[in-house]
C-alpha positions as CSV (number, residue, x, y, z in Angstrom):
1,M,14.8,-26.8,-29.5
2,V,12.5,-23.9,-30.5
3,A,9.6,-23.0,-28.1
4,K,6.2,-22.3,-29.5
5,I,5.1,-18.8,-28.3
6,E,1.5,-17.8,-28.1
7,E,0.5,-14.2,-27.2
8,I,-2.3,-14.5,-24.6
9,N,-2.5,-10.7,-24.4
10,S,-0.1,-7.7,-24.7
11,V,1.7,-8.6,-21.4
12,K,1.2,-12.3,-21.1
13,K,2.8,-15.1,-23.2
14,N,2.4,-18.9,-23.2
15,L,5.6,-20.8,-24.0
16,S,5.0,-24.4,-25.1
17,F,7.8,-27.0,-25.1
18,D,8.1,-30.5,-26.4
19,V,11.4,-32.0,-25.2
20,P,12.6,-35.0,-27.2
21,W,12.9,-38.3,-25.2
22,S,16.6,-38.4,-26.0
23,D,17.1,-35.2,-24.0
24,V,14.8,-36.5,-21.2
25,K,16.7,-39.8,-21.0
26,K,20.1,-37.9,-20.9
27,E,18.9,-35.8,-18.0
28,L,17.5,-38.7,-16.1
29,D,20.8,-40.6,-16.5
30,S,22.6,-37.6,-15.2
31,V,20.3,-37.3,-12.2
32,Y,20.6,-41.0,-11.3
33,R,24.4,-40.8,-11.5
34,D,24.3,-38.0,-8.9
35,V,21.7,-39.8,-6.7
36,G,23.8,-43.0,-6.8
37,K,26.9,-41.2,-5.4
38,T,25.2,-40.3,-2.1
39,A,22.3,-42.9,-1.9
40,K,22.4,-45.2,1.1
41,I,20.7,-48.6,0.7
42,K,21.3,-51.5,2.9
43,G,23.3,-54.2,1.2
44,F,24.9,-51.9,-1.4
45,R,28.0,-49.7,-1.4
46,P,27.6,-46.0,-2.3
47,G,28.2,-45.5,-6.0
48,K,27.7,-49.2,-6.7
49,I,23.9,-49.3,-6.5
50,P,22.2,-50.7,-9.7
51,R,19.9,-48.3,-11.6
52,K,16.8,-50.5,-11.1
53,V,17.3,-50.4,-7.3
54,L,17.8,-46.6,-7.4
55,E,14.6,-46.3,-9.4
56,T,12.7,-48.3,-6.8
57,Y,13.9,-46.2,-3.8
58,Y,14.5,-42.8,-5.4
59,G,12.3,-42.8,-8.5
60,D,10.0,-40.0,-7.5
61,Q,12.8,-37.8,-6.2
62,A,14.9,-38.4,-9.3
63,E,12.0,-37.6,-11.6
64,D,11.2,-34.4,-9.8
65,R,14.8,-33.2,-10.1
66,A,14.9,-34.1,-13.8
67,V,11.7,-32.2,-14.5
68,S,13.0,-29.2,-12.6
69,N,16.3,-29.3,-14.5
70,L,14.6,-29.7,-17.9
71,V,12.1,-26.9,-17.2
72,N,14.8,-24.5,-16.1
73,K,17.1,-25.3,-18.9
74,F,14.7,-25.0,-21.8
75,Y,12.6,-22.1,-20.3
76,W,15.6,-19.9,-19.7
77,E,17.1,-20.7,-23.1
78,A,13.7,-19.7,-24.8
79,L,13.7,-16.4,-22.9
80,K,17.2,-15.6,-24.0
81,E,16.6,-16.6,-27.6
82,N,13.4,-14.6,-27.9
83,N,14.5,-11.6,-25.9
84,I,11.7,-12.1,-23.3
85,V,12.2,-10.4,-19.9
86,P,9.7,-11.7,-17.4
87,V,8.5,-9.5,-14.5
88,A,7.6,-12.5,-12.2
89,D,8.1,-16.2,-11.9
90,P,6.3,-18.2,-14.6
91,V,3.3,-20.5,-14.1
92,I,4.5,-23.9,-15.1
93,D,2.1,-26.7,-16.3
94,Q,3.6,-30.2,-16.8
95,K,2.3,-33.8,-16.4
96,G,5.6,-35.5,-15.5
97,I,7.9,-37.8,-17.4
98,E,6.7,-40.9,-19.2
99,K,9.2,-43.5,-20.5
100,D,10.1,-43.3,-24.2
101,K,7.9,-40.2,-24.7
102,N,8.7,-36.6,-25.2
103,F,8.4,-34.3,-22.2
104,A,5.8,-31.6,-22.7
105,F,5.4,-28.5,-20.5
106,S,4.2,-24.9,-20.8
107,A,5.1,-21.7,-19.1
108,I,2.9,-18.7,-18.8
109,V,5.0,-15.6,-18.4
110,E,4.2,-11.9,-17.9
111,V,6.3,-9.1,-19.4
112,E,6.4,-5.4,-19.3
113,P,3.9,-3.6,-21.6
114,V,5.3,-2.0,-24.8
115,I,4.1,1.6,-24.6
116,E,4.3,4.4,-27.2
117,P,3.2,7.3,-25.1
118,K,1.1,9.9,-26.8
119,Y,-1.0,13.1,-26.1
120,Y,1.2,14.2,-23.2
121,I,2.3,17.4,-24.9
122,G,-0.2,20.3,-24.8
123,L,-2.5,18.8,-22.2
124,E,-5.4,21.2,-21.4
125,L,-5.7,21.5,-17.7
126,E,-7.6,23.6,-15.1
127,K,-5.7,24.6,-12.1
128,K,-7.8,25.5,-9.1
129,E,-6.4,28.4,-7.1
130,S,-7.5,29.8,-3.7
131,E,-6.2,32.4,-1.3
132,I,-5.7,32.1,2.4
133,T,-8.3,34.2,4.2
134,D,-8.7,35.4,7.8
135,D,-11.3,32.6,8.3
136,N,-8.6,30.1,7.4
137,I,-6.2,31.6,10.0
138,L,-8.9,31.7,12.7
139,A,-9.8,28.0,11.9
140,K,-6.1,27.1,12.5
141,L,-6.0,29.1,15.7
142,E,-9.1,27.1,16.9
143,E,-7.2,23.9,16.1
144,L,-4.3,25.1,18.3
145,R,-6.8,26.1,21.1
146,N,-8.2,22.6,20.9
147,M,-4.7,21.1,21.1
148,H,-4.1,23.1,24.3
149,S,-7.5,22.5,25.8
150,T,-8.1,20.8,29.2
151,L,-10.8,18.4,30.4
152,E,-12.8,19.5,33.4
153,N,-15.5,17.9,35.5
154,I,-19.0,18.6,34.6
155,E,-21.0,20.3,37.4
156,G,-24.6,19.1,38.1
157,D,-26.4,15.9,37.2
158,R,-26.9,16.1,33.5
159,G,-26.6,13.5,30.8
160,I,-24.1,13.3,27.9
161,I,-24.4,15.9,25.2
162,E,-22.5,16.2,21.9
163,G,-19.0,17.5,22.5
164,D,-18.6,15.8,25.9
165,F,-15.7,13.5,26.8
166,A,-17.0,10.3,28.4
167,Y,-15.0,7.5,30.1
168,I,-17.0,4.4,29.3
169,D,-16.8,0.6,29.7
170,F,-18.5,-1.2,26.8
171,E,-18.9,-4.9,25.9
172,G,-20.1,-5.9,22.4
173,K,-21.9,-9.2,21.7
174,L,-22.5,-10.8,18.4
175,D,-25.2,-13.5,18.4
176,G,-25.0,-13.4,22.2
177,K,-21.2,-14.0,22.3
178,S,-18.9,-11.4,23.7
179,T,-15.9,-10.5,21.5
180,K,-12.6,-9.0,22.7
181,E,-12.3,-6.6,19.8
182,M,-15.6,-4.9,20.6
183,S,-15.0,-4.7,24.4
184,Q,-13.0,-2.2,26.4
185,E,-12.8,-0.6,29.9
186,N,-12.3,3.1,30.7
187,Y,-12.3,4.1,27.1
188,L,-12.2,7.9,26.5
189,L,-14.8,8.8,23.8
190,E,-15.4,12.3,22.4
191,V,-19.1,12.1,21.8
192,G,-20.0,13.4,18.3
193,S,-16.5,12.8,16.9
194,K,-17.9,10.0,14.7
195,G,-15.0,7.8,16.0
196,F,-17.2,4.8,16.6
197,V,-19.5,2.8,14.3
198,P,-22.4,5.0,13.1
199,G,-25.2,4.9,15.6
200,F,-23.1,4.1,18.7
201,E,-22.5,7.7,19.9
202,D,-26.1,8.9,19.1
203,Q,-27.5,6.2,21.4
204,I,-25.6,7.2,24.5
205,I,-26.7,10.9,24.4
206,G,-28.4,11.6,27.7
207,V,-26.8,8.9,29.7
208,K,-25.5,10.2,33.1
209,K,-22.4,9.4,35.0
210,G,-22.7,6.0,36.7
211,E,-25.6,4.9,34.5
212,S,-25.6,2.0,32.0
213,K,-27.5,1.4,28.8
214,E,-28.1,-1.4,26.4
215,I,-27.8,-0.4,22.7
216,V,-27.8,-2.2,19.4
217,V,-25.7,-1.0,16.5
218,K,-25.9,-2.3,12.9
219,F,-22.4,-2.4,11.4
220,P,-21.9,-1.2,7.8
221,D,-22.0,-3.7,5.0
222,D,-18.5,-2.7,3.9
223,Y,-17.0,-3.0,7.4
224,P,-13.5,-4.5,7.1
225,S,-14.1,-7.5,9.4
226,K,-16.4,-9.7,7.3
227,E,-17.7,-11.6,10.4
228,I,-19.2,-8.4,11.7
229,A,-20.1,-6.5,8.5
230,G,-23.8,-5.9,8.0
231,K,-24.7,-7.5,11.4
232,D,-26.4,-6.2,14.5
233,V,-24.1,-6.0,17.6
234,S,-25.5,-5.4,21.1
235,F,-23.5,-3.3,23.4
236,S,-23.6,-2.9,27.2
237,V,-22.3,0.6,27.9
238,T,-21.5,2.1,31.3
239,V,-20.5,5.7,31.8
240,R,-17.7,5.9,34.4
241,D,-17.0,9.6,34.2
242,L,-18.0,12.7,32.2
243,K,-16.0,15.7,31.4
244,K,-16.1,18.8,29.1
245,K,-13.4,20.4,27.0
246,V,-12.3,23.9,28.1
247,L,-10.5,26.0,25.5
248,P,-7.9,28.6,26.5
249,E,-8.6,32.3,25.8
250,L,-7.1,33.5,22.5
251,D,-5.0,36.3,24.0
252,E,-1.4,37.2,24.5
253,S,-1.1,34.7,27.3
254,F,-2.0,32.0,24.8
255,V,1.3,32.7,22.9
256,K,3.3,31.5,26.0
257,N,2.5,28.0,24.8
258,F,4.9,28.5,21.9
259,E,8.5,29.5,22.7
260,K,9.3,30.8,19.2
261,Y,6.6,33.6,19.1
262,E,6.7,36.9,21.0
263,S,3.1,38.0,20.3
264,L,-0.3,36.8,19.0
265,G,0.3,38.8,15.8
266,E,3.6,37.0,15.2
267,L,1.8,33.6,15.7
268,K,-0.9,34.6,13.2
269,E,1.8,35.6,10.6
270,N,3.5,32.3,10.9
271,I,0.2,30.5,10.6
272,K,-0.6,32.4,7.4
273,K,2.8,31.6,6.0
274,T,2.4,27.9,6.8
275,L,-1.1,27.8,5.4
276,E,0.1,29.4,2.2
277,E,2.8,26.8,1.7
278,E,0.4,24.0,2.4
279,N,-2.1,25.5,0.0
280,K,0.5,25.7,-2.7
281,D,1.5,22.1,-2.2
282,S,-2.2,21.0,-2.2
283,I,-2.8,22.9,-5.5
284,N,0.2,21.4,-7.1
285,A,-0.6,17.9,-5.9
286,E,-4.1,18.2,-7.3
287,L,-2.7,19.3,-10.6
288,R,-0.4,16.4,-10.7
289,R,-3.3,14.0,-10.0
290,L,-5.2,15.6,-12.9
291,I,-2.2,15.2,-15.2
292,I,-1.9,11.5,-14.3
293,D,-5.7,10.9,-14.8
294,K,-5.5,12.7,-18.2
295,L,-2.5,10.6,-19.3
296,L,-4.1,7.3,-18.3
297,E,-7.3,8.3,-20.1
298,K,-5.4,9.0,-23.3
299,N,-3.0,6.1,-23.1
300,E,-4.8,2.7,-22.7
301,F,-2.7,-0.4,-22.1
302,E,-2.6,-3.6,-20.1
303,V,-0.2,-4.2,-17.2
304,P,1.0,-7.6,-15.7
305,S,-1.5,-8.9,-13.1
306,S,1.4,-10.1,-11.0
307,L,2.7,-6.6,-10.5
308,V,-0.8,-5.4,-9.6
309,E,-1.0,-8.2,-7.0
310,R,2.4,-7.2,-5.7
311,Q,1.3,-3.6,-5.3
312,I,-2.0,-4.7,-3.6
313,F,0.1,-6.8,-1.1
314,S,2.3,-3.8,-0.4
315,M,-0.8,-1.7,0.3
316,M,-2.2,-4.4,2.6
317,I,1.0,-4.6,4.6
318,D,1.1,-0.8,4.9
319,A,-2.5,-0.8,6.1
320,Q,-1.7,-3.5,8.7
321,R,1.3,-1.5,9.9
322,R,-0.8,1.6,10.3
323,M,-3.6,-0.2,12.2
324,T,-1.0,-1.8,14.5
325,L,0.6,1.6,15.2
326,G,-2.9,2.9,15.9
327,G,-3.3,0.4,18.7
328,M,-5.1,-2.5,17.0
329,D,-4.2,-6.0,18.0
330,P,-1.6,-7.3,15.5
331,E,-3.6,-10.5,14.7
332,K,-6.8,-8.5,14.2
333,A,-4.9,-5.9,12.0
334,A,-3.6,-8.8,9.8
335,E,-7.2,-10.2,9.5
336,V,-8.7,-6.8,8.6
337,S,-5.9,-5.9,6.1
338,S,-6.4,-9.3,4.4
339,N,-10.0,-8.4,3.6
340,L,-8.9,-5.2,1.8
341,H,-7.6,-6.9,-1.3
342,D,-10.5,-6.1,-3.6
343,K,-10.8,-2.6,-2.2
344,F,-7.2,-1.8,-3.2
345,K,-7.3,-3.4,-6.6
346,N,-8.3,-0.4,-8.7
347,E,-5.8,2.0,-7.0
348,A,-3.0,-0.6,-7.2
349,E,-3.6,-1.0,-11.0
350,K,-3.5,2.8,-11.4
351,I,-0.2,3.0,-9.5
352,V,1.4,0.3,-11.7
353,K,0.1,1.9,-14.9
354,T,1.3,5.3,-13.9
355,T,4.8,4.0,-13.2
356,F,5.0,2.4,-16.6
357,L,3.6,5.4,-18.5
358,I,5.8,7.9,-16.7
359,N,8.9,5.8,-17.3
360,S,8.0,5.5,-21.0
361,I,7.6,9.3,-21.4
362,A,10.9,9.9,-19.5
363,E,12.7,7.5,-21.8
364,K,11.2,9.1,-25.0
365,E,12.1,12.6,-23.8
366,S,15.5,11.5,-22.4
367,I,14.7,12.5,-18.9
368,T,17.1,10.9,-16.4
369,V,18.1,11.0,-12.8
370,D,21.8,11.4,-11.9
371,E,23.7,11.3,-8.6
372,K,23.5,15.1,-8.3
373,D,19.7,14.8,-8.2
374,V,19.9,12.2,-5.5
375,E,22.3,14.3,-3.5
376,E,20.1,17.4,-3.7
377,R,17.0,15.5,-2.7
378,L,18.8,13.9,0.3
379,K,20.1,17.3,1.4
380,D,16.5,18.7,1.2
381,F,15.3,15.9,3.4
382,A,18.2,16.4,5.9
383,G,17.4,20.1,6.2
384,K,13.6,19.6,6.4
385,Y,13.9,16.9,9.1
386,A,17.0,18.3,10.9
387,Q,19.1,15.3,10.2
388,D,22.8,14.8,9.4
389,Y,23.2,14.4,5.6
390,E,25.9,11.7,5.7
391,S,23.9,9.7,8.2
392,L,20.7,10.0,6.1
393,K,22.5,9.0,3.0
394,K,24.0,6.0,4.7
395,S,20.6,4.9,5.9
396,Y,19.1,5.1,2.4
397,E,22.0,3.1,1.0
398,E,21.9,0.4,3.6
399,G,18.1,0.2,3.4
400,D,18.3,-0.2,-0.4
401,R,16.1,2.9,-0.8
402,I,18.2,4.8,-3.3
403,E,16.4,3.2,-6.3
404,H,13.0,4.0,-4.9
405,L,14.2,7.6,-4.3
406,K,15.4,7.8,-7.9
407,M,12.0,6.5,-9.2
408,G,10.3,9.3,-7.2
409,I,12.6,11.9,-8.6
410,L,12.2,10.7,-12.1
411,E,8.4,10.9,-11.8
412,E,8.6,14.4,-10.5
413,K,11.0,15.6,-13.3
414,T,8.7,13.9,-15.9
415,L,5.6,15.5,-14.5
416,D,7.4,18.9,-14.4
417,F,8.2,18.5,-18.1
418,I,4.6,17.6,-18.9
419,E,3.2,20.5,-16.8
420,G,5.7,22.9,-18.5
421,K,4.3,21.8,-21.9
422,A,0.6,22.0,-20.8
423,K,-2.0,24.6,-21.5
424,I,-3.1,25.5,-18.0
425,T,-6.1,27.7,-17.1
426,C,-6.2,29.0,-13.6
427,I,-9.7,29.1,-12.0
428,E,-10.9,30.1,-8.6
429,N,-11.6,27.2,-6.3
430,L,-15.3,27.9,-5.5
431,E,-15.6,24.8,-3.4
432,E,-13.7,26.4,-0.6
433,K,-15.9,29.5,-0.6
């Protein structure tokens, strides 16, 4: 039987089937023979139950099995005969079996896009470059001072000012009802860090140790939890304790916090080297993002919605994992991540499109990844993270991560190729001045 194939779009097809009653009857007969071998009906011996009796007791079950068998048989035959490779399970539409009538069903299936990549040779790109300055080094030193700072009691009877560290109890109420997610005791808050919902920290400025204050905060319209987004929440806040941050002096004694440096000058040199490496990586990453944006702009094509949904789901799971690691209640993290679907959609579609486009360019230019590439990459990882190479390789193999690693290497090699063929103009990054 030949399936009727309709192109819904470039990555979606509708396969229509009309199975003759003779084939349907043959399948039903086969199913009832199998059912009869194991059916248990009072008054009849297994294997000797009349067909009419089986239809009475097992009719729905037999029909469902026959439908499943028919759909699978003709669907997969059609895929093979028409060289169709689906990227996800089909969407089946069928109305069931009617006696003496053909069995009709349809299957909507998504396939990979057929891409003829173009305009990837000779891309005109601007590469922003910047140098590491003394100010950058001093800023990093300030970060290190903050990391080694201490919290000390505040003398006198003054209220909170920006930069203070306050130990607070707070209870949030929505429509008069207290919620666990917006209540906590002895929470350490750096006032002015913007770590809370906008408006919260501003309203506790001036509150003294031991004092309480009632405040109202309007949550942003795009807040992840829909039940709170855009609403006013009242908070009862009590300041338990108040401390200030004290930074260590930036002198030779400060270097004693780091075993590997003998002097402040040596520390500064290492900071400069690290910042230069980070700056180089940042510039290259920005150039790669620009290349991808240019490629997608010049190569328009559709991608299967099922793969976009799969990518969105992966991003939601990752967001949930990061929120849980950050201390959020697992159930709440699951709820918040489930509300991020639409927010992730555009980025997910971009990721899927990028993968297809890069793979098509790699195929056209005969760019491949071999075992040597994988070995070198794993050795780089082992050296960077001070791990044993064989153990790292084993963990990648047992975790089925080798293919994912190969995909990453292929993308890098392909982008290297495109960058090497591009017309790049280096410009000073004025934004950092």
